[in-house]
C-alpha positions in Angstrom: 79.3 37.4 88.5 76.4 38.2 90.8 72.9 36.5 90.3 71.5 39.5 88.6 74.5 39.7 86.3 73.7 36.1 85.4 70.2 36.7 84.8 71.2 39.5 82.4 73.6 37.4 80.6 71.3 34.5 80.0 68.6 36.8 78.9 70.9 38.5 76.5 72.4 35.3 75.2 68.7 33.9 74.7 67.9 36.9 72.6 71.0 36.7 70.5 70.6 32.7 70.1 67.0 33.3 68.9 68.1 36.2 66.5 71.1 33.9 65.1 69.0 30.7 64.7 66.3 32.7 62.8 69.2 34.0 60.6 70.7 30.4 60.2 67.3 29.0 59.4 66.7 31.8 56.6 70.1 31.3 55.3 69.7 27.6 55.0 66.4 27.9 53.4 67.8 30.3 50.8 70.8 28.1 50.1 68.3 25.1 49.7 66.4 27.0 47.2 69.2 28.8 45.2 71.9 26.1 45.0 72.1 22.7 43.2 72.9 19.7 45.3 76.7 19.3 45.4 77.4 23.1 45.4 80.1 23.9 47.8 81.5 27.4 48.9 84.0 28.4 51.0 84.3 31.7 53.5 87.3 33.5 54.6 87.9 36.5 56.9 91.2 38.3 56.1 92.1 35.4 54.0 91.8 33.0 56.9 89.3 30.2 56.3 86.1 29.9 58.3 84.7 27.0 56.9 82.6 25.7 53.8 78.9 25.3 53.1 77.6 22.5 51.0 74.1 21.8 49.6 74.0 17.9 50.1 71.9 15.4 48.6 68.8 14.5 50.4 69.0 11.2 52.3 67.4 8.2 50.5 65.0 6.4 53.2 62.8 3.2 52.9 60.1 2.2 55.2 57.1 0.0 55.6 54.1 2.0 54.8 51.7 -0.8 54.5 52.4 -3.6 57.1 49.7 -5.8 55.9 50.8 -6.0 52.4 54.3 -6.4 53.3 53.5 -9.2 55.6 51.3 -10.9 53.1 54.0 -10.9 50.7 56.5 -12.1 53.2 54.2 -15.0 54.0 53.7 -15.9 50.4 57.5 -15.4 49.2 59.9 -15.6 52.1 57.9 -17.7 55.0 61.1 -18.5 56.5 61.6 -15.0 57.6 58.7 -15.1 60.0 59.7 -15.4 63.6 57.7 -16.2 66.7 58.1 -14.6 69.9 55.0 -13.7 71.7 53.5 -12.9 68.1 54.4 -13.8 64.8 56.5 -10.9 62.9 58.8 -10.7 60.1 62.4 -10.9 61.5 64.1 -7.5 62.2 67.1 -8.5 60.2 65.3 -9.5 57.2 63.1 -6.4 57.1 66.3 -4.3 57.7 68.0 -6.3 54.6 64.8 -5.5 52.4 64.7 -1.9 53.5 68.6 -1.4 52.5 68.1 -3.2 49.5 65.0 -0.9 48.8 67.2 2.0 49.4 70.0 0.9 47.3 67.9 0.2 44.1 65.4 3.0 44.7 62.4 0.6 44.6 61.1 -2.3 46.7 61.7 -5.3 44.3 63.4 -8.7 44.7 66.8 -9.3 42.8 64.7 -10.7 40.3 62.5 -7.7 39.8 59.4 -9.0 41.6 57.8 -5.9 43.6 57.5 -6.3 47.4 54.3 -4.3 48.4 54.0 -2.4 51.4 57.4 -0.6 50.9 58.0 2.8 50.1 61.2 4.4 49.3 61.6 8.3 49.4 64.6 10.7 48.8 64.6 13.7 51.3 65.2 17.2 50.6 68.9 18.2 50.1 70.4 19.5 53.2 72.8 22.5 54.2 75.9 21.2 55.7 78.3 23.7 57.5 81.7 22.5 58.0 84.0 24.8 60.2 88.0 25.2 59.7 90.0 24.1 62.6 90.9 27.5 63.9 87.3 29.0 62.6 86.4 29.9 66.3 89.8 31.8 66.8 89.5 33.5 63.6 85.7 34.7 64.2 86.3 35.9 67.8 89.4 37.9 66.5 86.9 39.5 63.5 84.3 40.1 66.3 86.5 41.8 68.5 87.9 43.9 65.8 84.5 44.8 64.7 85.2 43.4 61.1 81.9 41.1 61.4 79.3 44.2 61.9 78.8 44.4 58.1 78.4 40.6 57.5 76.0 40.1 60.6 74.8 43.7 61.5 71.6 42.9 59.5 71.1 39.8 61.9 71.0 42.1 64.8 69.3 45.2 63.6 68.1 46.4 66.9 71.1 46.2 68.7 73.2 49.3 68.5 77.3 48.1 67.8 78.2 51.4 70.0 79.6 49.6 73.4 77.9 50.7 76.6 77.4 49.3 80.2 74.5 46.9 80.5 72.6 46.8 83.8 70.7 44.1 85.3 67.4 45.3 86.7 65.4 44.3 89.4 61.8 43.3 88.5 58.9 42.5 90.5 58.2 38.9 91.0 55.7 37.4 88.8 52.6 35.8 90.5 53.6 32.4 91.6 57.4 33.1 91.7 58.8 32.5 94.9 
């Protein structure tokens, strides 16, 4: 492949990548808006599985959102969890244990129900997961080559004519500063 052909190929791949990324983002947004967490549907071409899509529950996270409040609580309730390095801080292992427990229970409280200030527990938005079948690449490649995918993804690439034709690299004048 000549340098001109490589440049053309990279430019075309970039355009296709951008168009497909936009379609992917739009489809994921629509799934997130219309499906319920846990919904899962599969897709096939000519009865050959390509993969499935699932709307997964959002991930629960816990984080220190008010360090001073949390540190004051540790000083009063778990002073042994402080460690001194160059500065004094809550031991990372203890902080991790507190955050893990908060994620599990959904609230920042001790085992006997005492609130722990400075910790926030949040559940993220559901996420769309796409899992491909083992031979998905081969199935899609065959469907692409046979033209079967045009109806499915033609709207993603509306400005592109599916009629084959030669592409020619072109010479463009160098932009100012190119050398």
